[in-house]
C-alpha positions as a Markdown table, in Angstrom:
| # | Residue | x | y | z |
|---|---|---|---|---|
| 1 | Unk | -14.7 | 18.2 | 18.3 |
| 2 | Unk | -14.2 | 14.6 | 16.9 |
| 3 | Unk | -10.7 | 13.6 | 15.8 |
| 4 | Unk | -9.9 | 11.2 | 13.0 |
| 5 | Unk | -8.6 | 8.6 | 15.5 |
| 6 | Unk | -12.0 | 8.7 | 17.3 |
| 7 | Unk | -14.0 | 8.4 | 14.1 |
| 8 | Unk | -12.0 | 5.7 | 12.4 |
| 9 | Unk | -9.8 | 3.5 | 14.6 |
| 10 | Unk | -7.2 | 1.7 | 12.5 |
| 11 | Unk | -5.9 | -1.8 | 13.1 |
| 12 | Unk | -2.8 | -2.7 | 11.1 |
| 13 | Unk | -3.5 | -6.4 | 11.3 |
| 14 | Unk | -4.6 | -7.5 | 7.9 |
| 15 | Unk | -5.2 | -11.1 | 6.9 |
| 16 | Unk | -2.6 | -12.4 | 4.5 |
| 17 | Unk | -5.4 | -13.4 | 2.2 |
| 18 | Unk | -6.1 | -9.7 | 1.7 |
| 19 | Unk | -2.4 | -9.2 | 0.8 |
| 20 | Unk | -2.7 | -12.1 | -1.7 |
| 21 | Unk | -5.3 | -10.2 | -3.7 |
| 22 | Unk | -2.7 | -7.6 | -4.6 |
| 23 | Unk | -0.9 | -7.9 | -7.9 |
| 24 | Unk | 2.8 | -8.1 | -7.9 |
| 25 | Unk | 3.1 | -4.5 | -9.1 |
| 26 | Unk | 0.6 | -3.3 | -6.5 |
| 27 | Unk | 2.7 | -5.0 | -3.8 |
| 28 | Unk | 5.7 | -3.3 | -5.2 |
| 29 | Unk | 4.0 | 0.1 | -5.1 |
| 30 | Unk | 2.7 | -0.5 | -1.6 |
| 31 | Unk | 6.1 | -1.5 | -0.2 |
| 32 | Unk | 7.6 | 1.6 | -1.7 |
| 33 | Unk | 4.8 | 3.8 | -0.3 |
| 34 | Unk | 6.2 | 3.1 | 3.2 |
| 35 | Unk | 9.0 | 5.5 | 2.4 |
| 36 | Unk | 6.6 | 8.4 | 2.1 |
| 37 | Unk | 7.8 | 9.4 | -1.3 |
| 38 | Unk | 5.7 | 11.3 | -3.9 |
| 39 | Unk | 4.1 | 9.6 | -6.8 |
| 40 | Unk | 6.7 | 11.0 | -9.1 |
| 41 | Unk | 9.5 | 9.5 | -7.1 |
| 42 | Unk | 7.8 | 6.2 | -6.8 |
| 43 | Unk | 7.3 | 6.1 | -10.6 |
| 44 | Unk | 10.9 | 6.8 | -11.2 |
| 45 | Unk | 12.1 | 4.2 | -8.7 |
| 46 | Unk | 9.8 | 1.6 | -10.2 |
| 47 | Unk | 10.4 | 2.6 | -13.8 |
| 48 | Unk | 6.8 | 3.2 | -14.6 |
| 49 | Unk | 4.7 | 6.3 | -15.4 |
| 50 | Unk | 3.5 | 8.5 | -12.7 |
| 51 | Unk | 0.0 | 8.0 | -14.0 |
| 52 | Unk | 0.3 | 4.3 | -13.5 |
| 53 | Unk | 1.3 | 4.9 | -9.8 |
| 54 | Unk | -1.7 | 7.1 | -9.4 |
| 55 | Unk | -3.9 | 4.3 | -10.8 |
| 56 | Unk | -2.4 | 1.6 | -8.5 |
| 57 | Unk | -2.7 | 3.5 | -5.2 |
| 58 | Unk | -6.5 | 3.8 | -5.1 |
| 59 | Unk | -6.7 | 0.1 | -6.1 |
| 60 | Unk | -4.4 | -0.9 | -3.2 |
| 61 | Unk | -6.2 | 1.3 | -0.7 |
| 62 | Unk | -9.6 | -0.3 | -1.8 |
| 63 | Unk | -8.3 | -3.9 | -1.7 |
| 64 | Unk | -6.8 | -3.4 | 1.8 |
| 65 | Unk | -10.0 | -1.8 | 3.1 |
| 66 | Unk | -7.9 | 1.2 | 4.2 |
| 67 | Unk | -9.4 | 4.7 | 4.5 |
| 68 | Unk | -6.4 | 6.5 | 3.0 |
| 69 | Unk | -3.0 | 6.1 | 1.4 |
| 70 | Unk | -1.5 | 6.7 | 4.9 |
| 71 | Unk | -3.4 | 3.7 | 6.4 |
| 72 | Unk | -2.3 | 1.5 | 3.5 |
| 73 | Unk | 1.3 | 2.6 | 4.1 |
| 74 | Unk | 1.0 | 1.7 | 7.8 |
| 75 | Unk | -0.3 | -1.7 | 6.7 |
| 76 | Unk | 2.6 | -2.2 | 4.4 |
| 77 | Unk | 5.1 | -1.1 | 7.1 |
| 78 | Unk | 3.7 | -3.7 | 9.5 |
| 79 | Unk | 3.5 | -6.5 | 6.8 |
| 80 | Unk | 6.7 | -5.6 | 4.8 |
| 81 | Unk | 8.1 | -9.1 | 4.8 |
| 82 | Unk | 4.9 | -10.7 | 3.8 |
| 83 | Unk | 4.6 | -8.3 | 0.9 |
| 84 | Unk | 8.2 | -9.1 | -0.2 |
| 85 | Unk | 7.6 | -12.9 | 0.0 |
| 86 | Unk | 5.1 | -12.7 | -2.9 |
| 87 | Unk | 7.8 | -11.1 | -5.2 |
| 88 | Unk | 10.2 | -14.1 | -4.8 |
| 89 | Unk | 8.0 | -16.3 | -7.0 |
| 90 | Unk | 7.9 | -13.6 | -9.7 |
């Protein structure tokens, strides 16, 4: 039996250029995903529609090259400060 870890090793190191491709809202959604909250809670926290959160998450996952929402959240956890730095200019 093959486990997920064996079939898809995940390295949380992501080039900051990849993080720069995220929009300000995508960064905000990604940072909040680290808390493990549902889309509904994320939407309320960010003051946007749940449908908007559901649209941002696949875009974030794709841009990061992650295999899942969980992997994207791990990336955000490990690069939390770098994600927050982009919001200072906004």
